C-alpha positions as CSV (number, residue, x, y, z in Angstrom):
1,M,0.0,0.0,0.0
2,A,1.3,3.4,-1.0
3,D,1.0,6.4,1.3
4,V,-0.7,8.4,-1.5
5,L,-2.4,7.4,-4.8
6,V,-2.8,10.3,-7.2
7,V,-5.2,9.8,-10.1
8,G,-4.4,12.1,-13.0
9,A,-0.9,13.0,-14.1
10,S,-1.5,16.4,-15.6
11,I,-0.3,19.6,-13.9
12,A,-2.0,19.4,-10.5
13,G,-1.5,15.7,-10.1
14,A,2.1,15.5,-11.2
15,A,3.1,18.5,-9.1
16,T,1.3,17.2,-6.0
17,A,3.0,13.8,-6.5
18,I,6.5,15.4,-6.8
19,Y,6.1,17.5,-3.6
20,L,4.8,14.5,-1.6
21,S,7.7,12.3,-2.8
22,R,10.1,15.0,-1.8
23,L,8.5,15.0,1.6
24,G,9.4,11.3,1.9
25,H,6.1,9.6,1.1
26,S,5.6,6.7,-1.2
27,V,3.4,7.9,-4.1
28,D,1.6,6.1,-7.0
29,L,0.6,8.3,-9.9
30,I,-1.7,6.9,-12.6
31,D,-3.2,8.3,-15.8
32,R,-5.1,6.8,-18.6
33,A,-3.0,8.8,-21.1
34,T,0.6,8.3,-22.1
35,F,2.9,11.4,-22.2
36,P,3.7,13.7,-23.9
37,R,0.2,14.4,-25.1
38,R,-1.8,17.5,-26.1
39,K,-4.6,18.9,-24.0
40,P,-7.1,21.7,-24.7
41,C,-5.8,24.7,-22.9
42,G,-5.0,28.4,-23.3
43,E,-1.3,27.6,-22.4
44,G,-0.6,30.9,-20.6
45,L,1.1,30.6,-17.2
46,F,1.1,33.5,-14.8
47,A,4.1,34.5,-12.6
48,P,3.0,32.5,-9.5
49,G,2.8,29.3,-11.6
50,V,6.2,30.0,-13.2
51,A,7.6,30.3,-9.7
52,E,6.3,26.9,-8.9
53,L,8.0,25.5,-11.9
54,E,11.2,26.9,-10.6
55,R,10.6,25.2,-7.2
56,L,9.9,22.0,-9.0
57,G,13.2,22.3,-10.9
58,I,11.9,22.1,-14.4
59,L,11.9,25.8,-15.4
60,P,15.5,26.0,-16.7
61,D,14.9,23.3,-19.3
62,L,11.4,24.4,-20.1
63,L,12.0,28.1,-20.6
64,P,14.0,27.9,-23.8
65,Q,11.0,26.0,-25.4
66,A,8.5,28.6,-24.2
67,Q,7.7,32.3,-24.9
68,V,8.2,35.0,-22.3
69,L,5.3,37.3,-22.4
70,S,5.4,41.0,-21.6
71,G,1.9,42.3,-22.3
72,L,-1.8,41.7,-22.6
73,R,-4.1,43.4,-25.1
74,L,-7.8,43.4,-24.8
75,S,-10.0,44.3,-27.8
76,F,-13.7,44.9,-27.5
77,R,-16.0,46.7,-29.9
78,G,-13.3,49.0,-31.4
79,H,-11.6,49.7,-28.1
80,T,-8.1,48.3,-27.4
81,I,-6.5,48.3,-23.9
82,D,-2.9,47.3,-23.2
83,A,-1.3,46.2,-19.9
84,P,2.1,44.9,-19.0
85,V,2.4,41.5,-17.5
86,G,5.3,39.9,-15.6
87,N,8.8,41.3,-15.1
88,P,12.3,39.8,-15.4
89,G,12.1,38.5,-11.9
90,R,8.6,37.1,-12.2
91,P,8.0,36.2,-15.8
92,V,4.7,35.2,-17.5
93,I,5.1,32.6,-20.2
94,G,3.2,30.8,-22.9
95,V,4.1,27.1,-23.1
96,E,2.6,24.1,-24.9
97,R,0.9,21.7,-22.6
98,R,2.5,18.7,-24.3
99,L,5.9,20.1,-23.2
100,L,4.8,21.3,-19.8
101,D,2.9,18.1,-18.8
102,G,5.7,15.9,-20.3
103,A,8.3,17.8,-18.2
104,L,6.3,17.4,-15.0
105,V,5.8,13.7,-15.6
106,E,9.5,13.2,-16.1
107,A,10.2,15.2,-13.0
108,A,7.8,13.0,-11.0
109,R,9.7,9.9,-12.3
110,D,13.0,11.5,-11.3
111,A,11.6,12.3,-7.8
112,G,10.8,8.6,-7.2
113,V,7.1,8.7,-7.9
114,H,5.8,5.3,-9.1
115,L,4.3,6.1,-12.4
116,R,1.7,4.0,-14.1
117,L,0.6,5.5,-17.4
118,G,-2.1,4.1,-19.7
119,V,-4.0,2.9,-16.6
120,T,-7.7,4.0,-16.3
121,A,-9.3,4.7,-13.0
122,L,-12.8,3.1,-12.9
123,G,-14.0,4.0,-9.4
124,L,-13.4,4.4,-5.7
125,V,-13.2,1.4,-3.4
126,E,-15.0,2.3,-0.1
127,G,-15.3,0.7,3.2
128,A,-16.5,1.8,6.7
129,G,-16.5,5.5,5.8
130,W,-13.1,5.3,4.2
131,F,-11.7,5.2,0.7
132,N,-9.5,2.2,0.6
133,G,-8.3,2.6,-2.9
134,V,-9.2,2.9,-6.6
135,E,-10.3,0.2,-9.0
136,T,-8.5,0.4,-12.3
137,D,-8.5,-1.6,-15.5
138,E,-5.4,-3.3,-14.2
139,G,-6.7,-4.1,-10.7
140,I,-7.2,-2.3,-7.4
141,L,-4.6,0.1,-6.1
142,T,-4.7,0.9,-2.4
143,A,-3.4,3.9,-0.5
144,R,-3.8,5.8,2.8
145,V,-4.8,9.0,0.9
146,I,-6.3,9.3,-2.5
147,V,-5.9,12.5,-4.6
148,A,-8.4,13.1,-7.4
149,A,-6.7,15.1,-10.0
150,D,-8.7,13.8,-12.9
151,G,-9.9,17.1,-14.3
152,S,-13.0,19.3,-14.3
153,Q,-15.3,16.5,-15.2
154,S,-13.8,14.4,-12.4
155,R,-15.3,10.9,-12.0
156,L,-13.8,10.5,-8.6
157,R,-15.3,13.8,-7.4
158,R,-18.7,12.6,-8.5
159,Q,-18.3,9.1,-6.9
160,G,-17.0,10.6,-3.7
161,G,-20.2,12.7,-3.4
162,L,-18.4,16.0,-3.8
163,S,-19.9,17.3,-7.1
164,A,-22.1,20.3,-6.8
165,A,-24.9,21.3,-9.1
166,T,-24.5,24.5,-11.0
167,T,-27.1,26.8,-12.5
168,R,-24.9,28.0,-15.4
169,R,-23.8,25.3,-17.7
170,G,-22.9,25.1,-21.3
171,R,-19.7,27.0,-21.7
172,Y,-17.0,25.2,-23.8
173,G,-13.5,25.8,-25.0
174,V,-11.7,24.9,-28.2
175,S,-8.0,25.3,-28.7
176,G,-5.4,24.7,-31.4
177,H,-2.2,26.0,-32.7
178,F,-1.4,28.2,-35.7
179,A,2.0,28.8,-37.3
180,L,2.3,32.4,-38.2
181,P,4.3,33.9,-41.1
182,E,6.5,35.7,-38.7
183,S,7.1,35.7,-34.9
184,P,4.2,37.3,-33.0
185,A,4.5,40.1,-30.5
186,P,5.2,38.7,-27.0
187,R,1.8,39.4,-25.6
188,V,-1.5,37.7,-25.0
189,E,-4.4,39.1,-27.1
190,V,-8.0,38.8,-26.0
191,H,-10.8,39.5,-28.5
192,L,-14.2,39.7,-27.0
193,R,-17.0,39.0,-29.5
194,T,-20.7,38.5,-29.3
195,G,-21.2,35.0,-27.9
196,Y,-17.5,34.0,-27.7
197,E,-14.0,35.1,-26.8
198,V,-10.7,34.4,-28.5
199,Y,-7.4,34.2,-26.7
200,V,-4.1,34.3,-28.7
201,T,-1.0,33.2,-26.7
202,P,2.5,32.9,-28.2
203,V,4.1,29.6,-27.1
204,G,7.5,29.8,-28.8
205,G,8.9,30.6,-32.2
206,R,6.2,31.4,-34.7
207,L,3.6,29.2,-33.0
208,V,0.6,30.6,-31.2
209,N,-2.2,28.9,-29.2
210,I,-5.6,30.2,-30.1
211,A,-8.3,29.3,-27.6
212,V,-12.0,30.0,-28.3
213,L,-14.5,30.1,-25.4
214,V,-18.1,29.9,-26.4
215,G,-21.4,30.3,-24.7
216,R,-24.4,28.0,-24.8
217,E,-25.9,29.3,-28.0
218,R,-22.7,29.5,-30.0
219,A,-21.6,26.1,-28.7
220,R,-24.3,24.5,-30.9
221,S,-22.3,25.4,-34.0
222,L,-19.5,23.1,-32.8
223,S,-21.5,19.9,-33.1
224,G,-20.3,17.8,-36.0
225,R,-18.1,20.6,-37.4
226,L,-15.6,21.4,-34.7
227,V,-12.7,22.4,-37.1
228,E,-14.8,24.5,-39.4
229,A,-16.7,26.3,-36.6
230,Y,-13.4,27.0,-34.8
231,R,-11.7,28.4,-37.9
232,E,-14.7,30.6,-38.6
233,M,-14.7,32.1,-35.2
234,V,-10.9,32.7,-35.2
235,E,-11.1,34.4,-38.6
236,E,-14.2,36.4,-37.7
237,S,-12.5,37.7,-34.6
238,G,-9.6,39.3,-36.6
239,A,-7.2,37.6,-34.3
240,L,-5.3,35.7,-37.1
241,A,-2.5,37.2,-39.2
242,E,-2.8,36.6,-42.9
243,G,-0.8,33.6,-44.1
244,S,-1.3,31.7,-40.8
245,V,-1.6,28.0,-41.0
246,L,-3.5,25.7,-38.6
247,A,-0.8,23.4,-37.2
248,D,-2.9,20.7,-35.6
249,V,-6.5,19.6,-35.0
250,P,-8.3,21.7,-32.5
251,M,-9.5,20.1,-29.3
252,A,-12.6,20.8,-27.2
253,A,-13.1,20.9,-23.4
254,G,-16.2,21.4,-21.2
255,P,-18.8,22.0,-20.2
256,F,-18.0,24.5,-17.4
257,P,-18.2,25.7,-14.8
258,A,-17.7,22.6,-12.6
259,R,-18.1,22.9,-8.9
260,A,-17.2,20.9,-5.9
261,L,-19.2,20.9,-2.6
262,R,-15.9,20.8,-0.8
263,A,-12.3,19.9,-1.6
264,W,-12.1,16.8,0.5
265,Q,-14.0,13.9,2.1
266,S,-12.5,11.5,4.5
267,N,-9.2,10.6,3.0
268,L,-10.1,11.7,-0.6
269,V,-8.7,15.1,-1.6
270,L,-9.5,17.0,-4.8
271,A,-6.7,18.8,-6.7
272,G,-6.6,21.1,-9.7
273,D,-9.7,21.4,-11.8
274,A,-11.3,18.4,-10.0
275,A,-11.6,20.8,-7.0
276,G,-13.6,23.2,-9.2
277,F,-13.2,25.0,-12.4
278,F,-15.0,28.3,-13.0
279,D,-14.2,29.3,-16.6
280,G,-11.3,29.6,-19.0
281,V,-11.9,33.3,-19.3
282,T,-9.8,33.9,-16.1
283,G,-6.7,32.4,-17.8
284,D,-5.4,31.2,-14.4
285,G,-6.0,27.5,-14.6
286,M,-2.4,26.3,-15.0
287,S,-1.1,28.7,-12.4
288,L,-3.8,27.8,-9.9
289,A,-3.1,24.1,-10.4
290,L,0.6,24.5,-9.6
291,V,0.2,26.8,-6.6
292,S,-2.6,24.8,-5.0
293,A,-0.7,21.5,-5.6
294,R,1.9,22.5,-3.1
295,M,-0.8,23.5,-0.6
296,C,-2.4,20.1,-1.2
297,A,0.8,18.2,-0.6
298,V,1.5,20.1,2.6
299,A,-2.0,19.2,3.9
300,I,-1.6,15.5,3.0
301,D,1.8,15.4,4.7
302,R,0.3,16.8,7.9
303,F,-2.6,14.4,7.7
304,L,-0.3,11.4,7.3
305,A,1.7,12.5,10.3
306,T,-1.2,13.3,12.6
307,G,-4.3,11.6,11.2
308,D,-6.1,15.0,11.7
309,S,-8.3,16.0,8.8
310,A,-8.2,19.6,9.9
311,A,-5.2,19.8,7.6
312,F,-7.6,19.3,4.6
313,A,-9.9,22.0,5.9
314,V,-6.9,24.4,5.9
315,Y,-6.1,23.4,2.3
316,A,-9.7,24.0,1.3
317,R,-9.7,27.5,2.8
318,K,-6.4,28.5,1.2
319,R,-7.6,27.3,-2.2
320,R,-10.8,29.2,-2.0
321,A,-8.8,32.4,-1.2
322,L,-6.6,31.7,-4.2
323,V,-9.4,31.5,-6.7
324,R,-11.6,34.3,-5.3
325,N,-10.2,37.3,-7.1
326,P,-9.8,35.7,-10.5
327,Q,-13.4,34.4,-10.3
328,L,-14.8,37.8,-9.4
329,L,-13.0,39.4,-12.3
330,G,-14.0,36.5,-14.6
331,R,-17.7,37.1,-13.7
332,L,-17.3,40.8,-14.4
333,L,-15.7,40.1,-17.8
334,L,-18.5,37.7,-18.8
335,T,-21.1,40.2,-17.7
336,L,-19.6,42.9,-19.8
337,A,-19.3,40.6,-22.8
338,A,-23.0,39.6,-22.4
339,H,-24.1,43.3,-22.3
340,P,-22.1,44.9,-25.2
341,R,-23.3,48.5,-24.6
342,I,-22.1,48.5,-21.0
343,G,-19.0,46.6,-21.9
344,A,-18.1,49.0,-24.6
345,R,-18.4,51.9,-22.2
346,V,-16.2,50.2,-19.6
347,A,-13.7,49.3,-22.3
348,S,-13.6,52.9,-23.5
349,N,-13.1,54.2,-19.9
350,L,-10.3,51.8,-19.3
351,S,-8.6,52.6,-22.6
352,R,-8.1,56.1,-21.2
353,H,-6.8,54.7,-17.9
354,P,-4.4,51.9,-18.7
355,A,-2.8,52.0,-15.2
356,T,-6.2,50.9,-13.7
357,F,-6.5,48.1,-16.3
358,A,-2.9,47.0,-15.5
359,K,-3.8,46.9,-11.8
360,L,-6.9,44.7,-12.5
361,M,-4.7,42.3,-14.5
362,R,-2.3,42.0,-11.6
363,I,-5.2,41.2,-9.3
364,N,-6.3,38.5,-11.8
365,Q,-2.8,37.1,-11.9
366,G,-2.6,36.8,-8.1
367,E,0.0,39.5,-7.8
368,R,-2.2,42.0,-6.0
369,G,-5.5,42.0,-4.0
370,F,-8.6,44.1,-4.5
371,T,-7.5,46.3,-1.6
372,S,-4.9,47.8,-4.0
373,L,-7.7,49.5,-5.9
374,R,-8.3,53.1,-5.0
375,P,-11.5,55.3,-5.4
376,R,-9.9,56.8,-8.5
377,D,-9.6,53.3,-10.0
378,L,-13.3,52.7,-9.5
379,L,-14.1,56.1,-11.0
380,A,-12.0,55.2,-14.0
381,V,-13.9,52.0,-14.6
382,L,-17.4,53.5,-14.1
383,T,-17.0,57.0,-15.6
384,G,-13.7,57.3,-17.4
385,V,-12.8,60.3,-15.3
């Protein structure tokens, strides 16, 4: 029996496994996929997440394959707003998931984690109010603690009774890569359109990730014609430079949001998107997964030492605090996109006050709190004064 069984070897699962192994615990890490592999994602990583990659020891090898980003540009109904992101000491990067996930899996292997790839988790094994293990297509694996890091549509979260109903369903994301005729500017571009949003993130060389997020109505156009509908939205948004070539088949994810009633139950702990995923519009998913993975590992380490589940409650509180600001700003952005006249006015106001927009972006990236906003910032958003 291992100390910990982690189900899902993507960002949150692999990082949690590495931290736990470094703390001296025996860790099994399983995933139905083999690595490296692609995954639908916006592929932008904020500074707090980059700092975690440095702690994990994979940043030096990964950075030459990524793109350091210095700005963010938001375009909405004829208004363009720019803000700086990152700095030399705290960079923001664009990086392909196949490279990032592959590097994390190899780091887990090097850390002594017992990797079992190509293994599918079928369900939890319960007994006397405890989760004794996980049934897989290769037999039952047992552990003292089970980490569900199996994504926003987590099977283990649902089987553990931790999934929460949500009143707003039907948002989806589609992402793919385009090769541009020349190297792009080192910035993320966000194009807000009626019914969907387009994110352009350089990920190294002439390659950009283009992620399209769609609402319930527009999502219907994806059925049976994913590639065509994706290309149409990208071209309609004006986000694509002439001469760009689709480099791979776009991939879809969703629906979201996905909510958890809580982040743990007994000896089952949720990590990454399995613990809840609001919306790709916040752009913080990868960074949140990395930062919260260390919090999760600390809580499990304490639980294994003491048997006190209060450690999991502390983890849950810290994770809620981590996601609060990006979710608030994400809701605001979705509201503005859904009400174009109001959104255009706010965009116009912020275009005249780029410092306020930059401050909001730092809040979204986890570098500042809402307490950094001043009355003049609120006036800038509401009135443009």
